[in-house]
PDB file of N, CA, C and O in Angstrom:
ATOM      1  N   MET A   1      24.885-170.245-188.993  1.00  0.00           N
ATOM      2  CA  MET A   1      24.068-169.660-189.995  1.00  0.00           C
ATOM      3  C   MET A   1      24.014-170.673-191.237  1.00  0.00           C
ATOM      4  O   MET A   1      24.978-171.397-191.488  1.00  0.00           O
ATOM      5  N   PRO A   2      23.044-170.686-191.868  1.00  0.00           N
ATOM      6  CA  PRO A   2      23.144-171.451-193.235  1.00  0.00           C
ATOM      7  C   PRO A   2      23.460-170.312-194.479  1.00  0.00           C
ATOM      8  O   PRO A   2      22.951-169.222-194.740  1.00  0.00           O
ATOM      9  N   ALA A   3      24.161-170.826-194.887  1.00  0.00           N
ATOM     10  CA  ALA A   3      24.877-169.984-196.204  1.00  0.00           C
ATOM     11  C   ALA A   3      23.920-169.542-197.212  1.00  0.00           C
ATOM     12  O   ALA A   3      24.271-168.691-198.029  1.00  0.00           O
ATOM     13  N   SER A   4      22.570-170.108-197.238  1.00  0.00           N
ATOM     14  CA  SER A   4      21.961-169.249-197.868  1.00  0.00           C
ATOM     15  C   SER A   4      21.127-168.146-197.392  1.00  0.00           C
ATOM     16  O   SER A   4      20.460-167.470-198.175  1.00  0.00           O
ATOM     17  N   LEU A   5      21.147-167.948-196.141  1.00  0.00           N
ATOM     18  CA  LEU A   5      20.826-166.718-195.306  1.00  0.00           C
ATOM     19  C   LEU A   5      22.039-165.324-195.845  1.00  0.00           C
ATOM     20  O   LEU A   5      23.267-165.392-195.814  1.00  0.00           O
ATOM     21  N   THR A   6      21.411-164.463-196.183  1.00  0.00           N
ATOM     22  CA  THR A   6      22.136-163.356-196.228  1.00  0.00           C
ATOM     23  C   THR A   6      21.472-161.978-195.281  1.00  0.00           C
ATOM     24  O   THR A   6      20.331-161.903-194.825  1.00  0.00           O
ATOM     25  N   ASN A   7      22.560-160.978-195.169  1.00  0.00           N
ATOM     26  CA  ASN A   7      21.684-159.804-194.445  1.00  0.00           C
ATOM     27  C   ASN A   7      21.434-160.674-193.242  1.00  0.00           C
ATOM     28  O   ASN A   7      21.282-159.716-192.484  1.00  0.00           O
ATOM     29  N   THR A   8      21.334-161.304-192.764  1.00  0.00           N
ATOM     30  CA  THR A   8      21.094-161.680-191.219  1.00  0.00           C
ATOM     31  C   THR A   8      21.847-161.954-190.159  1.00  0.00           C
ATOM     32  O   THR A   8      22.724-162.814-190.247  1.00  0.00           O
ATOM     33  N   ALA A   9      21.669-161.408-189.232  1.00  0.00           N
ATOM     34  CA  ALA A   9      22.670-161.059-187.687  1.00  0.00           C
ATOM     35  C   ALA A   9      22.830-162.335-186.589  1.00  0.00           C
ATOM     36  O   ALA A   9      23.659-162.531-185.700  1.00  0.00           O
ATOM     37  N   ALA A  10      21.683-163.103-187.045  1.00  0.00           N
ATOM     38  CA  ALA A  10      21.173-164.345-186.171  1.00  0.00           C
ATOM     39  C   ALA A  10      20.309-165.032-186.146  1.00  0.00           C
ATOM     40  O   ALA A  10      19.694-164.569-187.107  1.00  0.00           O
ATOM     41  N   ILE A  11      19.720-165.819-185.801  1.00  0.00           N
ATOM     42  CA  ILE A  11      18.697-167.107-185.874  1.00  0.00           C
ATOM     43  C   ILE A  11      18.740-167.900-184.403  1.00  0.00           C
ATOM     44  O   ILE A  11      19.668-168.140-183.630  1.00  0.00           O
ATOM     45  N   GLY A  12      17.282-168.202-184.372  1.00  0.00           N
ATOM     46  CA  GLY A  12      17.178-169.342-183.346  1.00  0.00           C
ATOM     47  C   GLY A  12      15.772-169.805-183.487  1.00  0.00           C
ATOM     48  O   GLY A  12      14.923-169.120-184.057  1.00  0.00           O
ATOM     49  N   ALA A  13      15.516-171.022-182.943  1.00  0.00           N
ATOM     50  CA  ALA A  13      14.569-171.723-183.168  1.00  0.00           C
ATOM     51  C   ALA A  13      14.232-172.607-181.778  1.00  0.00           C
ATOM     52  O   ALA A  13      14.878-173.331-181.021  1.00  0.00           O
ATOM     53  N   GLY A  14      13.014-172.186-181.868  1.00  0.00           N
ATOM     54  CA  GLY A  14      12.307-173.326-180.629  1.00  0.00           C
ATOM     55  C   GLY A  14      11.130-174.390-181.242  1.00  0.00           C
ATOM     56  O   GLY A  14      10.870-174.411-182.445  1.00  0.00           O
ATOM     57  N   TYR A  15      10.450-175.272-180.250  1.00  0.00           N
ATOM     58  CA  TYR A  15       9.680-175.713-180.018  1.00  0.00           C
ATOM     59  C   TYR A  15       8.270-175.334-180.914  1.00  0.00           C
ATOM     60  O   TYR A  15       7.818-176.197-181.667  1.00  0.00           O
ATOM     61  N   ILE A  16       7.843-174.491-180.842  1.00  0.00           N
ATOM     62  CA  ILE A  16       6.724-173.443-181.816  1.00  0.00           C
ATOM     63  C   ILE A  16       7.533-172.298-182.249  1.00  0.00           C
ATOM     64  O   ILE A  16       7.012-172.311-183.364  1.00  0.00           O
ATOM     65  N   HIS A  17       8.298-171.390-182.323  1.00  0.00           N
ATOM     66  CA  HIS A  17       8.589-170.282-182.455  1.00  0.00           C
ATOM     67  C   HIS A  17       9.741-170.272-183.012  1.00  0.00           C
ATOM     68  O   HIS A  17      10.561-171.027-182.490  1.00  0.00           O
ATOM     69  N   SER A  18      10.159-169.541-184.090  1.00  0.00           N
ATOM     70  CA  SER A  18      11.058-169.140-184.870  1.00  0.00           C
ATOM     71  C   SER A  18      11.426-167.763-185.190  1.00  0.00           C
ATOM     72  O   SER A  18      10.545-166.998-185.582  1.00  0.00           O
ATOM     73  N   LEU A  19      12.741-167.330-185.053  1.00  0.00           N
ATOM     74  CA  LEU A  19      13.305-166.270-185.162  1.00  0.00           C
ATOM     75  C   LEU A  19      14.631-165.694-186.215  1.00  0.00           C
ATOM     76  O   LEU A  19      15.751-166.191-186.102  1.00  0.00           O
ATOM     77  N   ALA A  20      14.412-164.869-186.978  1.00  0.00           N
ATOM     78  CA  ALA A  20      15.643-164.398-187.751  1.00  0.00           C
ATOM     79  C   ALA A  20      16.050-162.892-187.289  1.00  0.00           C
ATOM     80  O   ALA A  20      14.971-162.351-187.048  1.00  0.00           O
ATOM     81  N   VAL A  21      16.829-162.199-187.112  1.00  0.00           N
ATOM     82  CA  VAL A  21      17.377-160.820-186.950  1.00  0.00           C
ATOM     83  C   VAL A  21      18.246-160.858-188.321  1.00  0.00           C
ATOM     84  O   VAL A  21      19.127-161.659-188.634  1.00  0.00           O
ATOM     85  N   ALA A  22      17.537-159.334-189.316  1.00  0.00           N
ATOM     86  CA  ALA A  22      18.127-159.534-190.290  1.00  0.00           C
ATOM     87  C   ALA A  22      18.499-158.013-190.562  1.00  0.00           C
ATOM     88  O   ALA A  22      17.710-157.135-190.212  1.00  0.00           O
ATOM     89  N   GLY A  23      20.110-157.594-191.397  1.00  0.00           N
ATOM     90  CA  GLY A  23      20.241-156.059-191.266  1.00  0.00           C
ATOM     91  C   GLY A  23      20.701-155.506-190.071  1.00  0.00           C
ATOM     92  O   GLY A  23      20.475-156.012-188.972  1.00  0.00           O
ATOM     93  N   ASP A  24      21.241-154.643-190.223  1.00  0.00           N
ATOM     94  CA  ASP A  24      22.098-154.065-189.084  1.00  0.00           C
ATOM     95  C   ASP A  24      20.986-153.447-187.418  1.00  0.00           C
ATOM     96  O   ASP A  24      20.462-152.351-187.219  1.00  0.00           O
ATOM     97  N   VAL A  25      21.000-154.620-186.594  1.00  0.00           N
ATOM     98  CA  VAL A  25      19.861-154.490-185.804  1.00  0.00           C
ATOM     99  C   VAL A  25      20.907-154.382-184.379  1.00  0.00           C
ATOM    100  O   VAL A  25      21.867-155.114-184.137  1.00  0.00           O
ATOM    101  N   SER A  26      20.442-153.352-183.626  1.00  0.00           N
ATOM    102  CA  SER A  26      21.044-153.186-182.470  1.00  0.00           C
ATOM    103  C   SER A  26      21.108-154.478-181.355  1.00  0.00           C
ATOM    104  O   SER A  26      20.208-155.289-181.138  1.00  0.00           O
ATOM    105  N   PRO A  27      22.082-154.432-180.895  1.00  0.00           N
ATOM    106  CA  PRO A  27      21.988-155.885-179.435  1.00  0.00           C
ATOM    107  C   PRO A  27      20.512-155.445-178.702  1.00  0.00           C
ATOM    108  O   PRO A  27      19.960-154.445-178.244  1.00  0.00           O
ATOM    109  N   PHE A  28      20.240-157.037-178.936  1.00  0.00           N
ATOM    110  CA  PHE A  28      18.991-157.029-177.279  1.00  0.00           C
ATOM    111  C   PHE A  28      19.281-158.127-176.705  1.00  0.00           C
ATOM    112  O   PHE A  28      20.072-158.917-177.220  1.00  0.00           O
ATOM    113  N   ILE A  29      18.719-158.342-175.607  1.00  0.00           N
ATOM    114  CA  ILE A  29      18.722-159.521-175.051  1.00  0.00           C
ATOM    115  C   ILE A  29      18.033-160.793-175.382  1.00  0.00           C
ATOM    116  O   ILE A  29      16.872-160.727-175.786  1.00  0.00           O
ATOM    117  N   THR A  30      18.583-161.874-175.264  1.00  0.00           N
ATOM    118  CA  THR A  30      17.528-162.882-175.486  1.00  0.00           C
ATOM    119  C   THR A  30      17.238-163.800-174.349  1.00  0.00           C
ATOM    120  O   THR A  30      16.211-164.478-174.321  1.00  0.00           O
ATOM    121  N   ALA A  31      18.423-163.829-173.120  1.00  0.00           N
ATOM    122  CA  ALA A  31      18.354-164.701-172.164  1.00  0.00           C
ATOM    123  C   ALA A  31      18.826-163.625-171.108  1.00  0.00           C
ATOM    124  O   ALA A  31      19.965-163.157-171.096  1.00  0.00           O
ATOM    125  N   PRO A  32      17.859-163.299-170.258  1.00  0.00           N
ATOM    126  CA  PRO A  32      18.365-162.452-168.923  1.00  0.00           C
ATOM    127  C   PRO A  32      18.623-163.019-168.136  1.00  0.00           C
ATOM    128  O   PRO A  32      18.266-164.141-167.777  1.00  0.00           O
ATOM    129  N   LEU A  33      19.455-162.145-167.653  1.00  0.00           N
ATOM    130  CA  LEU A  33      20.010-162.667-166.370  1.00  0.00           C
ATOM    131  C   LEU A  33      18.870-162.753-165.128  1.00  0.00           C
ATOM    132  O   LEU A  33      17.869-162.043-165.022  1.00  0.00           O
ATOM    133  N   VAL A  34      19.308-163.824-164.222  1.00  0.00           N
ATOM    134  CA  VAL A  34      18.426-164.287-163.195  1.00  0.00           C
ATOM    135  C   VAL A  34      18.628-163.873-161.903  1.00  0.00           C
ATOM    136  O   VAL A  34      19.821-163.681-161.666  1.00  0.00           O
ATOM    137  N   ASP A  35      17.811-163.646-160.891  1.00  0.00           N
ATOM    138  CA  ASP A  35      18.133-163.394-159.511  1.00  0.00           C
ATOM    139  C   ASP A  35      18.816-164.834-158.832  1.00  0.00           C
ATOM    140  O   ASP A  35      18.160-165.803-159.213  1.00  0.00           O
ATOM    141  N   ARG A  36      19.756-165.157-158.088  1.00  0.00           N
ATOM    142  CA  ARG A  36      20.388-166.351-157.561  1.00  0.00           C
ATOM    143  C   ARG A  36      20.896-166.291-156.209  1.00  0.00           C
ATOM    144  O   ARG A  36      21.245-165.145-155.928  1.00  0.00           O
ATOM    145  N   THR A  37      21.060-167.124-155.274  1.00  0.00           N
ATOM    146  CA  THR A  37      21.764-167.476-154.477  1.00  0.00           C
ATOM    147  C   THR A  37      22.692-167.931-154.479  1.00  0.00           C
ATOM    148  O   THR A  37      22.533-168.872-155.256  1.00  0.00           O
ATOM    149  N   VAL A  38      24.041-167.967-154.006  1.00  0.00           N
ATOM    150  CA  VAL A  38      25.516-168.233-154.097  1.00  0.00           C
ATOM    151  C   VAL A  38      25.744-168.445-153.167  1.00  0.00           C
ATOM    152  O   VAL A  38      25.666-167.458-152.435  1.00  0.00           O
ATOM    153  N   LEU A  39      26.218-169.899-152.394  1.00  0.00           N
ATOM    154  CA  LEU A  39      27.203-169.872-151.569  1.00  0.00           C
ATOM    155  C   LEU A  39      28.313-169.268-151.389  1.00  0.00           C
ATOM    156  O   LEU A  39      28.953-168.804-152.333  1.00  0.00           O
ATOM    157  N   TYR A  40      28.758-169.176-149.942  1.00  0.00           N
ATOM    158  CA  TYR A  40      29.549-168.401-149.655  1.00  0.00           C
ATOM    159  C   TYR A  40      31.232-169.105-149.684  1.00  0.00           C
ATOM    160  O   TYR A  40      31.611-169.912-148.836  1.00  0.00           O
ATOM    161  N   GLY A  41      32.205-168.549-150.968  1.00  0.00           N
ATOM    162  CA  GLY A  41      33.354-169.366-151.214  1.00  0.00           C
ATOM    163  C   GLY A  41      33.499-170.242-152.702  1.00  0.00           C
ATOM    164  O   GLY A  41      34.416-170.814-153.291  1.00  0.00           O
ATOM    165  N   THR A  42      32.072-170.001-152.934  1.00  0.00           N
ATOM    166  CA  THR A  42      32.237-171.066-154.156  1.00  0.00           C
ATOM    167  C   THR A  42      31.919-170.336-155.719  1.00  0.00           C
ATOM    168  O   THR A  42      31.547-169.164-155.666  1.00  0.00           O
ATOM    169  N   THR A  43      32.002-170.748-156.615  1.00  0.00           N
ATOM    170  CA  THR A  43      32.636-170.219-157.788  1.00  0.00           C
ATOM    171  C   THR A  43      30.709-169.974-158.515  1.00  0.00           C
ATOM    172  O   THR A  43      29.767-170.666-158.130  1.00  0.00           O
ATOM    173  N   THR A  44      30.609-168.962-159.465  1.00  0.00           N
ATOM    174  CA  THR A  44      29.658-168.936-160.176  1.00  0.00           C
ATOM    175  C   THR A  44      29.516-168.021-161.503  1.00  0.00           C
ATOM    176  O   THR A  44      30.270-167.049-161.535  1.00  0.00           O
ATOM    177  N   TRP A  45      28.817-168.171-162.385  1.00  0.00           N
ATOM    178  CA  TRP A  45      28.853-167.978-163.627  1.00  0.00           C
ATOM    179  C   TRP A  45      27.334-166.584-163.983  1.00  0.00           C
ATOM    180  O   TRP A  45      26.135-166.861-163.959  1.00  0.00           O
ATOM    181  N   LEU A  46      27.529-166.132-164.077  1.00  0.00           N
ATOM    182  CA  LEU A  46      26.707-164.961-165.084  1.00  0.00           C
ATOM    183  C   LEU A  46      26.786-164.838-166.001  1.00  0.00           C
ATOM    184  O   LEU A  46      27.863-164.542-166.517  1.00  0.00           O
ATOM    185  N   ARG A  47      25.293-165.063-166.912  1.00  0.00           N
ATOM    186  CA  ARG A  47      25.515-165.262-168.621  1.00  0.00           C
ATOM    187  C   ARG A  47      24.323-164.596-169.035  1.00  0.00           C
ATOM    188  O   ARG A  47      23.313-164.604-168.331  1.00  0.00           O
ATOM    189  N   VAL A  48      24.386-164.020-170.138  1.00  0.00           N
ATOM    190  CA  VAL A  48      23.822-162.790-170.800  1.00  0.00           C
ATOM    191  C   VAL A  48      23.327-163.428-172.427  1.00  0.00           C
ATOM    192  O   VAL A  48      24.318-163.433-173.158  1.00  0.00           O
ATOM    193  N   GLY A  49      22.250-163.876-173.042  1.00  0.00           N
ATOM    194  CA  GLY A  49      22.465-164.337-174.493  1.00  0.00           C
ATOM    195  C   GLY A  49      21.864-162.777-175.389  1.00  0.00           C
ATOM    196  O   GLY A  49      20.735-162.288-175.375  1.00  0.00           O
ATOM    197  N   VAL A  50      22.919-162.377-175.997  1.00  0.00           N
ATOM    198  CA  VAL A  50      22.613-161.844-176.711  1.00  0.00           C
ATOM    199  C   VAL A  50      22.334-161.892-178.508  1.00  0.00           C
ATOM    200  O   VAL A  50      23.011-162.661-179.189  1.00  0.00           O
ATOM    201  N   ALA A  51      21.293-161.004-179.140  1.00  0.00           N
ATOM    202  CA  ALA A  51      21.397-161.285-180.689  1.00  0.00           C
ATOM    203  C   ALA A  51      21.217-159.999-180.997  1.00  0.00           C
ATOM    204  O   ALA A  51      20.798-159.154-180.207  1.00  0.00           O
ATOM    205  N   GLY A  52      21.674-159.712-182.709  1.00  0.00           N
ATOM    206  CA  GLY A  52      21.711-158.755-183.394  1.00  0.00           C
ATOM    207  C   GLY A  52      22.584-158.239-184.226  1.00  0.00           C
ATOM    208  O   GLY A  52      22.468-159.075-185.122  1.00  0.00           O
ATOM    209  N   SER A  53      23.192-157.667-184.525  1.00  0.00           N
ATOM    210  CA  SER A  53      24.238-156.927-185.773  1.00  0.00           C
ATOM    211  C   SER A  53      25.817-157.061-184.558  1.00  0.00           C
ATOM    212  O   SER A  53      26.196-156.301-183.667  1.00  0.00           O
ATOM    213  N   GLN A  54      26.468-158.567-185.153  1.00  0.00           N
ATOM    214  CA  GLN A  54      27.847-158.525-184.377  1.00  0.00           C
ATOM    215  C   GLN A  54      29.037-157.914-185.215  1.00  0.00           C
ATOM    216  O   GLN A  54      29.185-158.152-186.414  1.00  0.00           O
ATOM    217  N   PRO A  55      29.804-157.168-184.529  1.00  0.00           N
ATOM    218  CA  PRO A  55      30.502-158.117-183.682  1.00  0.00           C
ATOM    219  C   PRO A  55      30.091-157.324-182.215  1.00  0.00           C
ATOM    220  O   PRO A  55      29.609-156.194-182.290  1.00  0.00           O
ATOM    221  N   PHE A  56      30.324-158.024-180.760  1.00  0.00           N
ATOM    222  CA  PHE A  56      29.265-157.389-179.916  1.00  0.00           C
ATOM    223  C   PHE A  56      30.501-156.744-178.948  1.00  0.00           C
ATOM    224  O   PHE A  56      31.640-157.190-179.091  1.00  0.00           O
ATOM    225  N   THR A  57      30.237-155.715-177.992  1.00  0.00           N
ATOM    226  CA  THR A  57      31.178-155.392-176.867  1.00  0.00           C
ATOM    227  C   THR A  57      30.485-155.486-175.774  1.00  0.00           C
ATOM    228  O   THR A  57      29.309-155.127-175.830  1.00  0.00           O
ATOM    229  N   PHE A  58      31.106-156.059-174.328  1.00  0.00           N
ATOM    230  CA  PHE A  58      30.137-155.993-173.271  1.00  0.00           C
ATOM    231  C   PHE A  58      30.852-155.101-172.147  1.00  0.00           C
ATOM    232  O   PHE A  58      32.011-154.771-172.398  1.00  0.00           O
ATOM    233  N   GLN A  59      30.402-154.757-171.173  1.00  0.00           N
ATOM    234  CA  GLN A  59      30.714-154.415-170.144  1.00  0.00           C
ATOM    235  C   GLN A  59      29.843-154.732-168.616  1.00  0.00           C
ATOM    236  O   GLN A  59      28.883-154.222-168.040  1.00  0.00           O
ATOM    237  N   TRP A  60      30.622-155.675-168.401  1.00  0.00           N
ATOM    238  CA  TRP A  60      29.916-156.055-166.745  1.00  0.00           C
ATOM    239  C   TRP A  60      29.474-154.375-165.692  1.00  0.00           C
ATOM    240  O   TRP A  60      29.676-153.239-166.120  1.00  0.00           O
ATOM    241  N   LYS A  61      28.984-154.649-164.581  1.00  0.00           N
ATOM    242  CA  LYS A  61      28.539-153.644-163.783  1.00  0.00           C
ATOM    243  C   LYS A  61      28.163-154.020-162.659  1.00  0.00           C
ATOM    244  O   LYS A  61      27.229-154.819-162.731  1.00  0.00           O
ATOM    245  N   PHE A  62      28.557-153.740-161.459  1.00  0.00           N
ATOM    246  CA  PHE A  62      28.589-154.210-159.829  1.00  0.00           C
ATOM    247  C   PHE A  62      27.992-152.898-159.379  1.00  0.00           C
ATOM    248  O   PHE A  62      28.712-151.907-159.251  1.00  0.00           O
ATOM    249  N   ASP A  63      26.441-152.858-159.088  1.00  0.00           N
ATOM    250  CA  ASP A  63      25.828-151.885-158.602  1.00  0.00           C
ATOM    251  C   ASP A  63      26.410-150.507-159.256  1.00  0.00           C
ATOM    252  O   ASP A  63      26.990-149.599-158.660  1.00  0.00           O
ATOM    253  N   GLY A  64      26.149-150.584-160.417  1.00  0.00           N
ATOM    254  CA  GLY A  64      26.254-149.822-161.277  1.00  0.00           C
ATOM    255  C   GLY A  64      27.580-149.134-162.038  1.00  0.00           C
ATOM    256  O   GLY A  64      27.765-148.319-162.942  1.00  0.00           O
ATOM    257  N   THR A  65      28.515-150.074-160.991  1.00  0.00           N
ATOM    258  CA  THR A  65      30.075-149.408-161.521  1.00  0.00           C
ATOM    259  C   THR A  65      30.891-150.138-162.533  1.00  0.00           C
ATOM    260  O   THR A  65      30.485-151.297-162.445  1.00  0.00           O
ATOM    261  N   ASP A  66      31.691-150.100-163.319  1.00  0.00           N
ATOM    262  CA  ASP A  66      32.227-150.926-164.394  1.00  0.00           C
ATOM    263  C   ASP A  66      33.141-151.673-163.811  1.00  0.00           C
ATOM    264  O   ASP A  66      33.892-151.238-162.938  1.00  0.00           O
ATOM    265  N   LEU A  67      33.155-152.958-164.280  1.00  0.00           N
ATOM    266  CA  LEU A  67      33.951-154.527-163.493  1.00  0.00           C
ATOM    267  C   LEU A  67      34.998-153.890-164.501  1.00  0.00           C
ATOM    268  O   LEU A  67      34.618-153.576-165.629  1.00  0.00           O
ATOM    269  N   PRO A  68      36.498-153.669-164.048  1.00  0.00           N
ATOM    270  CA  PRO A  68      37.539-153.735-164.776  1.00  0.00           C
ATOM    271  C   PRO A  68      37.803-155.244-165.572  1.00  0.00           C
ATOM    272  O   PRO A  68      38.020-156.205-164.834  1.00  0.00           O
ATOM    273  N   GLY A  69      37.793-155.411-166.672  1.00  0.00           N
ATOM    274  CA  GLY A  69      38.590-156.521-167.480  1.00  0.00           C
ATOM    275  C   GLY A  69      36.804-157.435-167.780  1.00  0.00           C
ATOM    276  O   GLY A  69      36.670-158.423-168.502  1.00  0.00           O
ATOM    277  N   ALA A  70      35.771-156.805-167.074  1.00  0.00           N
ATOM    278  CA  ALA A  70      34.734-157.622-167.196  1.00  0.00           C
ATOM    279  C   ALA A  70      34.136-157.365-168.942  1.00  0.00           C
ATOM    280  O   ALA A  70      33.201-156.569-169.039  1.00  0.00           O
ATOM    281  N   THR A  71      34.633-157.985-170.208  1.00  0.00           N
ATOM    282  CA  THR A  71      34.232-157.342-170.857  1.00  0.00           C
ATOM    283  C   THR A  71      33.512-158.857-171.964  1.00  0.00           C
ATOM    284  O   THR A  71      33.747-159.028-173.160  1.00  0.00           O
ATOM    285  N   ASN A  72      32.946-159.426-171.381  1.00  0.00           N
ATOM    286  CA  ASN A  72      32.782-160.839-172.117  1.00  0.00           C
ATOM    287  C   ASN A  72      31.177-160.831-171.713  1.00  0.00           C
ATOM    288  O   ASN A  72      30.669-160.091-170.871  1.00  0.00           O
ATOM    289  N   ALA A  73      30.514-161.808-172.496  1.00  0.00           N
ATOM    290  CA  ALA A  73      29.345-162.357-172.119  1.00  0.00           C
ATOM    291  C   ALA A  73      28.886-163.554-170.872  1.00  0.00           C
ATOM    292  O   ALA A  73      27.843-164.146-170.595  1.00  0.00           O
ATOM    293  N   VAL A  74      30.069-163.532-170.408  1.00  0.00           N
ATOM    294  CA  VAL A  74      30.263-164.307-169.158  1.00  0.00           C
ATOM    295  C   VAL A  74      30.799-163.744-168.273  1.00  0.00           C
ATOM    296  O   VAL A  74      31.914-163.278-168.507  1.00  0.00           O
ATOM    297  N   LEU A  75      30.258-163.591-167.043  1.00  0.00           N
ATOM    298  CA  LEU A  75      30.914-163.059-165.831  1.00  0.00           C
ATOM    299  C   LEU A  75      31.517-164.260-164.788  1.00  0.00           C
ATOM    300  O   LEU A  75      30.662-165.016-164.326  1.00  0.00           O
ATOM    301  N   GLU A  76      32.860-164.479-164.404  1.00  0.00           N
ATOM    302  CA  GLU A  76      33.037-165.462-163.601  1.00  0.00           C
ATOM    303  C   GLU A  76      33.194-164.817-162.109  1.00  0.00           C
ATOM    304  O   GLU A  76      33.791-163.749-161.974  1.00  0.00           O
ATOM    305  N   LEU A  77      32.740-165.379-161.208  1.00  0.00           N
ATOM    306  CA  LEU A  77      32.632-164.317-159.928  1.00  0.00           C
ATOM    307  C   LEU A  77      33.119-165.738-159.026  1.00  0.00           C
ATOM    308  O   LEU A  77      32.253-166.570-158.758  1.00  0.00           O
ATOM    309  N   ASP A  78      34.603-165.964-158.564  1.00  0.00           N
ATOM    310  CA  ASP A  78      35.333-166.984-157.953  1.00  0.00           C
ATOM    311  C   ASP A  78      35.543-166.681-156.665  1.00  0.00           C
ATOM    312  O   ASP A  78      36.128-165.605-156.542  1.00  0.00           O
ATOM    313  N   ASN A  79      35.249-167.305-155.506  1.00  0.00           N
ATOM    314  CA  ASN A  79      35.444-167.307-154.025  1.00  0.00           C
ATOM    315  C   ASN A  79      34.558-166.333-153.865  1.00  0.00           C
ATOM    316  O   ASN A  79      34.982-165.238-153.497  1.00  0.00           O
ATOM    317  N   VAL A  80      32.972-166.541-154.134  1.00  0.00           N
ATOM    318  CA  VAL A  80      32.346-165.337-153.474  1.00  0.00           C
ATOM    319  C   VAL A  80      32.528-164.998-152.263  1.00  0.00           C
ATOM    320  O   VAL A  80      33.027-165.749-151.425  1.00  0.00           O
ATOM    321  N   GLN A  81      32.110-163.730-152.023  1.00  0.00           N
ATOM    322  CA  GLN A  81      32.338-163.092-150.584  1.00  0.00           C
ATOM    323  C   GLN A  81      31.504-162.464-150.416  1.00  0.00           C
ATOM    324  O   GLN A  81      30.908-162.067-151.417  1.00  0.00           O
ATOM    325  N   LEU A  82      31.037-162.055-149.109  1.00  0.00           N
ATOM    326  CA  LEU A  82      29.520-161.153-148.826  1.00  0.00           C
ATOM    327  C   LEU A  82      29.949-159.789-149.193  1.00  0.00           C
ATOM    328  O   LEU A  82      29.209-158.870-148.840  1.00  0.00           O
ATOM    329  N   ASP A  83      30.972-159.524-149.812  1.00  0.00           N
ATOM    330  CA  ASP A  83      30.868-158.274-150.427  1.00  0.00           C
ATOM    331  C   ASP A  83      30.670-158.410-151.747  1.00  0.00           C
ATOM    332  O   ASP A  83      30.791-157.348-152.356  1.00  0.00           O
ATOM    333  N   ASP A  84      30.475-159.107-152.233  1.00  0.00           N
ATOM    334  CA  ASP A  84      30.015-159.672-153.899  1.00  0.00           C
ATOM    335  C   ASP A  84      28.498-159.601-153.843  1.00  0.00           C
ATOM    336  O   ASP A  84      27.954-159.510-154.944  1.00  0.00           O
ATOM    337  N   ALA A  85      27.636-159.629-152.672  1.00  0.00           N
ATOM    338  CA  ALA A  85      25.875-159.402-153.119  1.00  0.00           C
ATOM    339  C   ALA A  85      25.702-158.086-153.633  1.00  0.00           C
ATOM    340  O   ALA A  85      26.240-157.181-152.996  1.00  0.00           O
ATOM    341  N   GLY A  86      25.190-157.858-154.446  1.00  0.00           N
ATOM    342  CA  GLY A  86      24.466-157.080-154.761  1.00  0.00           C
ATOM    343  C   GLY A  86      24.226-157.067-156.357  1.00  0.00           C
ATOM    344  O   GLY A  86      24.369-158.124-156.973  1.00  0.00           O
ATOM    345  N   ARG A  87      23.884-155.953-156.995  1.00  0.00           N
ATOM    346  CA  ARG A  87      22.736-155.675-158.559  1.00  0.00           C
ATOM    347  C   ARG A  87      24.148-155.566-159.581  1.00  0.00           C
ATOM    348  O   ARG A  87      24.871-154.572-159.646  1.00  0.00           O
ATOM    349  N   TYR A  88      24.354-156.947-160.411  1.00  0.00           N
ATOM    350  CA  TYR A  88      24.814-157.348-161.365  1.00  0.00           C
ATOM    351  C   TYR A  88      24.171-156.568-162.590  1.00  0.00           C
ATOM    352  O   TYR A  88      22.944-156.464-162.615  1.00  0.00           O
ATOM    353  N   SER A  89      25.126-155.878-163.855  1.00  0.00           N
ATOM    354  CA  SER A  89      24.343-155.777-164.484  1.00  0.00           C
ATOM    355  C   SER A  89      24.965-155.708-165.671  1.00  0.00           C
ATOM    356  O   SER A  89      26.155-155.625-165.368  1.00  0.00           O
ATOM    357  N   ILE A  90      24.832-155.684-167.415  1.00  0.00           N
ATOM    358  CA  ILE A  90      25.503-155.613-168.472  1.00  0.00           C
ATOM    359  C   ILE A  90      25.493-154.679-169.573  1.00  0.00           C
ATOM    360  O   ILE A  90      24.278-154.490-169.523  1.00  0.00           O
ATOM    361  N   LEU A  91      25.806-154.064-170.370  1.00  0.00           N
ATOM    362  CA  LEU A  91      25.878-153.342-171.670  1.00  0.00           C
ATOM    363  C   LEU A  91      26.529-153.865-172.410  1.00  0.00           C
ATOM    364  O   LEU A  91      27.722-154.134-172.549  1.00  0.00           O
ATOM    365  N   ALA A  92      25.152-154.079-173.169  1.00  0.00           N
ATOM    366  CA  ALA A  92      25.586-154.607-174.747  1.00  0.00           C
ATOM    367  C   ALA A  92      25.832-153.968-175.651  1.00  0.00           C
ATOM    368  O   ALA A  92      24.979-153.101-175.841  1.00  0.00           O
ATOM    369  N   SER A  93      27.062-153.976-176.722  1.00  0.00           N
ATOM    370  CA  SER A  93      26.418-152.488-177.656  1.00  0.00           C
ATOM    371  C   SER A  93      27.400-153.366-179.188  1.00  0.00           C
ATOM    372  O   SER A  93      28.080-154.368-178.970  1.00  0.00           O
ATOM    373  N   SER A  94      27.291-152.827-180.451  1.00  0.00           N
ATOM    374  CA  SER A  94      27.882-153.653-181.380  1.00  0.00           C
ATOM    375  C   SER A  94      28.754-152.323-181.923  1.00  0.00           C
ATOM    376  O   SER A  94      28.755-151.093-181.872  1.00  0.00           O
ATOM    377  N   ARG A  95      29.204-153.015-182.261  1.00  0.00           N
ATOM    378  CA  ARG A  95      30.939-152.337-182.935  1.00  0.00           C
ATOM    379  C   ARG A  95      30.407-151.945-184.375  1.00  0.00           C
ATOM    380  O   ARG A  95      30.003-152.895-185.045  1.00  0.00           O
ATOM    381  N   ARG A  96      30.353-150.815-184.892  1.00  0.00           N
ATOM    382  CA  ARG A  96      30.031-150.516-186.143  1.00  0.00           C
ATOM    383  C   ARG A  96      31.291-149.769-186.949  1.00  0.00           C
ATOM    384  O   ARG A  96      31.961-148.887-186.412  1.00  0.00           O
ATOM    385  N   THR A  97      31.525-150.249-188.329  1.00  0.00           N
ATOM    386  CA  THR A  97      32.748-149.534-188.894  1.00  0.00           C
ATOM    387  C   THR A  97      32.080-148.526-189.724  1.00  0.00           C
ATOM    388  O   THR A  97      32.747-147.718-190.371  1.00  0.00           O
TER     389      THR A  97
END
């Protein structure tokens, strides 16, 4: 983040577009989850991009149920089994003091 930019939560730029998030902004998804097929017994990572006012808290869910300890922007699924097939989602929120 450039030092001259004040009251800014996040910035992003691409080939054609730029974005600055200023002020106290609720988190929003910038890079959503994508559908995928994973080979049995392998490891995969689910990642989500989030912008807004930091710091963020995360809670991953599997078929609507919280995954214990899954509280980062990245979820690692090691040694994927058939029981791991389902719908994964994430809840991102901002800690406000």
